[in-house]
N, C-alpha and C positions, 0 to 999 in steps of 0.2 A: 775686424771684430765688424758684425753688422747690424744694423740698427742703433751704434751708439749714441746716433743723431737724437734718438728721444733720452737719454741719459738726462736726468737732471741732479741738482745737489741743493741739499740745505746747508748755508755756511753754519758752522758755530764760533765763528772765531779764528783766528792768526796773527802770526806776529814775530818780529825776532828777537832772538833771547839771549845773553851774555849771563853762561854758569859759573860761579866760582872754583878753582882746582879744590879736586876731591870732594865738590860736593856730588849727592844723590840723587834722583828722583824715582816712587813708586817702591810698591810692587801698587798696579793699578788695573784695574781691569775695566778698560776700553769701555764707553757705549756709543761711541762713535768711532770714525775712522780717521788716521792724521796721517797725513805727510810730514816727515822730519828731514829737513837737510842739515848734517854737519857743515857749518865751513871753515871753523878749525879749530883744532884740540882731537886727539884722540879716543875717544869713546866707545866704550860696551855696552852693547844693548841686547837685551834679553827678553825674548818674545815666547809666551810657554813654553818657558825652560830652556828653551835654544837660545846660546848665545852667537852674538855678532861681532869684530869690529867695525868698529866705524869708522876711518879717517877720512878727515876732511876731504868736501865732495861724493860725500854719500847720503842718496835721498833711502830712507824706509817709508815702507808703506803697510802700519802696521791698523789690524783690523776689530772691528764691530765684536766684543767677547775676548779678545785676548788679553793675557794678563802680559804688562811691558814691563820693563826696570832700567833704570840706567843709573850705568857707573862715570858722569863725566871727567874729564881728563884730569886727573890726580897732579898736576904738575905746573900747566897753566889754565887760564879759561876756557872755555868752550862757549864756538858762537854756533848759534844754530836758527834756524826758522821754520817755522809749522805753520799748516794747516788744517784745522777740524773742521768735517764733513760728514755726512750721511748721501750716499746715494739714492737718488730714488729713480727706481731702475724700469718702471710701469711702460713695457712693449720695447724695451732696449734689451739685446743679448750682448754679454761679455762672459770670457771665460770663467768655468769654473775657479770659485773662491781656492780651493786648496792648489790650484796651480799658479795662485799671483805669486811673484816672489815678493819677499818681505824687503832684503835690500839692493839694490843697485850701486855701483860704483860707476860714477860719471866719467865720462872721458871728457878731454878737450874738446872743445863744440858743439858740446848738444843743446839740445834744443830744452831740454826739462829744467835748468836752469832760468834761464830769460822767461817761461813760461809759467814758471813757480814766483817771480817776482812782480812777471805782470799779475796774476792773481791778486797774490797781495796789496799792490797794489789799487789795485778796482775795488777789494774789499776794504780797503783803507778810505775810500773817496765816500762810503757811506751814504751813498746816491742811489736810490731804486730805477732808476734808468738804466745804469749803468750794471745792471743785473746780467742783461743777456752775454755782455761782452764778458761778464767772470764766467756765466754758465761755458762758454764756446773755449776759453784758454783751460779750464778746468777738464773739459769734456778732452784736449789734445793731450792736456799734462797726461793724464790719465790712460786713454789711450796708447803716447809713447811709453810710459813707463811698462806700459803691460807688455806689449809688444815687440821691447825692447828696439825697436828702429827709432833711433836718437838722429836729429837732426841738430844744425845750428841756427841760431837766432841773434839777436839785438835786443839790450834796452836801455834806452835813455831817460838820467832822468829829469826831472821839471825844472825848468830856468830861476834862477836865484839871483839877484843882484849878487855881485863878487862878494860885498863886501858880508854880506849876510852869510854866504860861503864859507870865506875866510875863516870865521868865528866861529859855522858852526864845525869844521869840519878840524878846526884845531882844540876846541874845545874836547870834539867828541878820541879825536886823535889820543889827547892827553888824560883822558876817562878810559881809554882802551889800555896804557901803558901802566896805569895805576891807580891809585884809588880816586873815588868820585868828590870832588869836591866844588860847593857852589862856588863862581868867581861874582864879583861886584859890577856894577855899573862900569866903574871905574877902567876895571882892569879889563873888561868887553873891549871898551871904544878903544884902550890901548891896544889891544889884538887886531883891530878893525884898522884903526890908522883915521879913524873920526872922532869929530867932539861925539858925544852923550846925548845929545839931541838928536844929533843926524840920525846916530845908531838906532835910535827907537824908533825914527818915522820908517826908517828901511823897514826894519821888523814890522813895524803895524803895518805895513802897505803889502809886505811880502807873505806874512803869515799869519797877521791877523790878530796878532797880540804883542807883547813889548820882549828882549829878549830874555828879561829874569823869567819871566812868565814863559817864555820858547823853552827854556835849559830846563825848566821846573818837570815841563810834563816829557822832557825827554828822559830825565832821570824817572818820573812815573813809571813813562812806559817801560823801560829795564826794569821798575820795579813788579809790575804786572807781569813780564815775562817767567820773572822769577819765583815769583807765583805760582805760576799755572804751571812750570818748568823743573819744580825741585822741593825737595824735603826741607829747605832752610827754612828757621822757624820766622815769624814778623818783623821780631825786632833785628834780627842778621838784615833779614832784607833792607831796612831801615837803616843799619850800618855802611853795609854796600852801596847803597843809592845817594849815599851822601845825606840823609837827613837826620839832625842833631838830636831828636829821642823818636821813638815810635807815637808818642801821641801826636807830636808836629807830624812823621809821616802819613798816619791813618788819617788825622784831618786834610791834608792835602789830597789822598789819595779819593778821601768821600766826598771832596768837590769836585774831582774830574769826571769818578766811575758812580758816584750816586751810590755808590756800597760802600761800608768797610771794608781794608784787606780780608779781615776773616771771614767775612760773608762772601767776599768775590770770589775768593777761594772754592767752599763750600757750594757756590751756585756753580761752576767752571764745574766742577767734582761735576755736578748735576745735567752736565750739560748747555749749559745758558751761556751766552757771550755778555760782556759790557762793552761799549766803546761811549769814552768820556768826548764832549764833544769840539772842546778845546784841542782835545788829545789828537783826534783824526783829522783838525786845523794844520798843526804843528807836522803831523804822518805824512800826510799828502807829499811835503814839500821836501822835505828833508830825506827819506828814504831810508835805506840799513844804516845800523849807526855805527857802524866797522867802515863804512867806505873812506 
């Protein structure tokens, strides 16, 4: 692909989603482009009426103007990652979109998944000086996807104190296996095998917030993905992410994203992305919530 180095992207958001069994999303007419990576679950995706089976490690590239619809796994949770973007093609040469594959089924050792993770990590930093890195990684991701020339790569998470890692992985593992239930500070300290005060200091030094705030923000992160990638009602999202009521959920969500859940969903449909400052701080160190 000649002159792809001149291609640039306007990013409209991205993240990780956990969708409950039997839920759906759409139909929706895309106003931008979306990469969707299925990590867990057997999904059926429909694009302009053409259906595809999407097992784990399927990577979809849905395009502006397409009508998409998803039936997430009917038996277990679906876990997926997504990037919404708009390519700016001035001077760039790409194959005709009619020849772009809608789905790639990724083999072991491919380069697409490490690049996908890296783009999302860069976007989660929310720092202007990292935009050139995100642009380069996204160009590589799109070029490899379109050409079918997959390669290998690696990805490493940011370092955290092992005590903090133990708490995050233990809590998220329990969330992945069952319902999301808030834990007390005493319960978190027991998991960490340290006193409550020391645990709070470790979280504050590592993530810029206490353990209770960090876990609440991770629940809101999951909720934001459900709002974006499912047809679930707001009160259903609140229940599934462990909030005691829709009112409590809406209040916490507005604190993080500066808009209500309903407004968030409306603005996303119009192509606008929201990032909460505290949420970005937690995301940049925790990584994908199924690791």
